[in-house]
N, C-alpha and C positions, 0 to 999 in steps of 0.2 A: 504494500500500500504506500502511496505517496500522499502526503498531506499538503494542502495549500492553506497558508496562514497569512491572509485570508482574502477571498474575493467578496466577502460579505461585510467586512469592516477592517479597520487598520489596527490589527492586534499588535503589531510591532510598535507603532507610534504611541498607543494608549494603554496596552494591556501586556506589555512585555514581562512585567513581574508576575502576573498571573500565569503566563505561558511557561515561564521557567519553573514556577512552582509545580505546574502540572507535569512538566518533563521530569523533575526530580521525584515526584510522587509515582510516576510510571504510567499514568493514564489520564485521559481527558474525556469528559462527557459532553455530548453535543445534542441539543434538542433538534428534532426534525422541524424545519420551518413550516411545514404543511400539516403536521400532526404533533403539536407541542408536548403531548404526554408521552410520546415515544422518544426515548433517549438512546443514542448510540454511544457505547463505551469503546474507546479506542485505546488499546495498550501500546505504548511506544515500542515494546518488543516486536510488534507487528508492523512497525513503520520502517520502510526501506529508505526514504529520503524525504526532505522537507523543502518546499518552495515557499519562501517568505515574500509577500507582496506588501509594499508600504510606500508612503510618501515621505517618511522620516525614519531612517534606520538608526538614528542615534541611540534611542533608549535600549536597544537590544545588543549593542556592540559589546558591552561588558560581559554579557552572558554567553556569547558565541563560543568561547573556548570550552564551555561545559558540554556543548551539544555534540555527541559522538555519533552523528548521523551525517550522510552526505547532504549538503545544503546548497540551495540556489537562492538568489535574490532577484526580484524584479522591483526596481525603485522607480516610481513615477515622478518625473520632473517636467513640469510644464512652465510656460512663460507668463502665466496669468497673474494678475494683481489681486489685491484684497477684495475687489468687487466680485470676483469669481471664486476665489479661494480665501475666505475671510479669516481662517484660523490656522493657516500653515505657518511654520517658522520662516524666517527670512531664507530666501533661496540660497544665499551665500552660505548659511549654516548647513543647509541640506547638502550642498555640494561638498562641503568639508567632510560631512559624515559619509558621503558616498566614497570619497577618496580613502577614508579610514577603513571602510568596509572592504573596498577592493584590495587593500593591503592585507586584510585578514583572510579573505577567502579566495582571492585571485580574480583577475579581470574576466577570465573565461566563464566564471560562475555568477557573474553580475550582469544583468540586462537592465538597460534604461528604457523606460516607457514614456514616450512623448505622447500623452494620451489623456483626454481626447483632443483632437484638432477641430476647432470650429472657426468660422469666419464671421466677423462683425465689423462695424465701422471702426472700433478701437483695435481689434485683433485681426488685422488685415493680412493679405498674402505677404506683403512687404514686411510686416511685423514678424510673422512666423519665419520667414526666410532668414532674417537677421538673428532672431532668437535661437533657431536651430543651429545655425553656424556657430554662434557664441557658445552654446552648450557643448557642441562637439569639440571645440577648441579647448574648453576648460576641462573636459573629461578624457582627452586623448591619453591613451595608455592605461586608463583606469577601467575601461570596458571595451568590449569588441562588438557589441550588438545593441541596436536600438530598435524597438518596436513602436510603431505608431498605430493609432486608430482614429476614426472619425466620430464625431458626436452622433449618438443615437437618439432617436425620438422617444425617449422615455417620458412617462407622465410627469416626473419631477422636472425634467428639462423644459417641458411645455409650461409648467407652472412658474418656472423661473425665467421666462422669456424676457421680462423687463430688465433683468440683470445681464442675460447672455446676449440678447439682440442678434442672434445668429441668423444667417441667411443660407439658402441652399448652395451646394457646390455645383459648379459647372464643370464640363469636361476640361476646359482650359485651366480651371483651378487645380484639378487633379494633376494635370500635366505639369503645371508650374511647381507644385509641391513635389511631385515625383522627381523631376529633374534637379531641383534645387537641393532637396534633402539628400538625394543620392550622391550628388557632387560633394556636399559638405561631409557626409559620412566617409566617403572614399578618401578625401583629402586628409582625414584624421584617423585612418586605419580602422574604420568601423564598417559594419554592414547595417543596412536598414531594411525593415520588412514590415508588412502588416500581418495580422493574424485574425482569422474569422471576419474578414471584410469582403464584401462583394466587389469592391473596386480593385481591379488588377493594375498594379503599378510596376510590374516586372519589366515592361518595355522601357521604362525610364531609369532602370538600374536597381530597383528593389530586388531582394531575393525572396523566394518562396519558402516559407517555413512556419513553424508552430511556436506557440509560447513555450511549450515544453515538448520537444520532439521525442519520438520513440527511440531515436538513435542516442540522444543525450541521456534519456532515462536508463537505457541499457548500459551505457558507459558508467553511469553512477552506481547502478545497483546489480548489474548482471542479470536482470530480469526483463521479461516482456510484459507489456500492459495493453489492455484494450483501448480503443478510442474513447474519449469522454463524450459519449453519445447523448447522455442525459442533458448535457449543457447545450448542445448545438443541433440536435436532430440530425446528426450525421454530417453536418457541414464543416465541422472542425475536426482536425486530426491530432490535436493534443492528446497526450496520454491521460487516462482516467486518474483523477485526483479526488481526495476527500477533504471537504472544507470544514473547518472546526469553528468558524465564526458565527455571528448572529447579525441579522439585519437591524437597521435603525439603532446603531450603537456607536457610530463614528462621530468624534468631536469636530472633525474638520469642516463639516457642513458645506462642502463644495457645491456650487449651484448646479453642476451637471451630473451629480451623483445618482446612480441607480439604486444603490444599497440603502440609502436613507430616503425611503419612499413615504414614510409616515413620521414627519418631524415632531408630531405631538407625543410620540412614544420615546423619542431620543433621550430627553431629560430623565424620564422615569426609568428607562433601561440603565442609563449611566449610574443613577443612584442605587440601582439594585445590583451593581457589580461588586463582587467581593474577591479580592486576590486569593483568598484561601479556599474558595468554592471550586468544586470539580467542573462546574458550568461557568461559561463566560458571564452570563447574566442570571442572577438568582441562585437558588439552591434546589437540590432534589427534594421532591415531595413524596409522601407515602404512596400516592396513586400513579406515580411515574412507572412506566415499563422500560426497563433497561435491557438492551440487547447488545451483546458483544459483536463488534464489527471487526472483521479481519481482512477485508479487501474492498 
């Protein structure tokens, strides 16, 4: 089993102490988001590798030497300001942490996500071209791969249109991004790709790949895994992973977020977090059904 920590919230940024407590204890409990009384118990002895996804790796850096599992990191680094990402640390601090992380795990195990890309009067094509080039120049030698994606039409995205002010992409927009981003990545010894995107940018210099490919998973673990079909209805060929996060629990409150879809629950959920609990939010109750998950 490969854990993803997490696509539902930023465990690294806000719950690193909880995660390392679970790792030390040897297991973690995860509520089923569609059937909350059903709890999966995952023993770390059954975990082959861990993919950490975060916008701020700093809180977990001190704990990484304890983790005796193959680990990968996807760190999202975007060029947006406080109007879009109101509660992120300064980007200069995030870049500093990315460099420290790269020194700990190696650049081949660290992927940067420039994600999501959207266009607006403030965040124009010209803005993105300059921002992407600057990011590549600052991180040259610290990572070898960048993944981008485009803004999806989530309910929360539509609700936050007054902040985002996004407009549709044209074919010329995609071509400009494809050519510019490919050139910047190449100039700084990096590759750039999309994952789970309908728009094909290969002709502009992007490579075709997955967020976590079967080849990399096999290199890390010596095992083969099925596609993550539940995530993508067969459109994505990333390896199957198990998410231990919970929706509506991230403090970043980014305007484009899909995982914070009910902001009325966020404050309540955060208050119900306990670093000593086996669950990310709340505690087990007598009527919970616990099932051991091994794959």
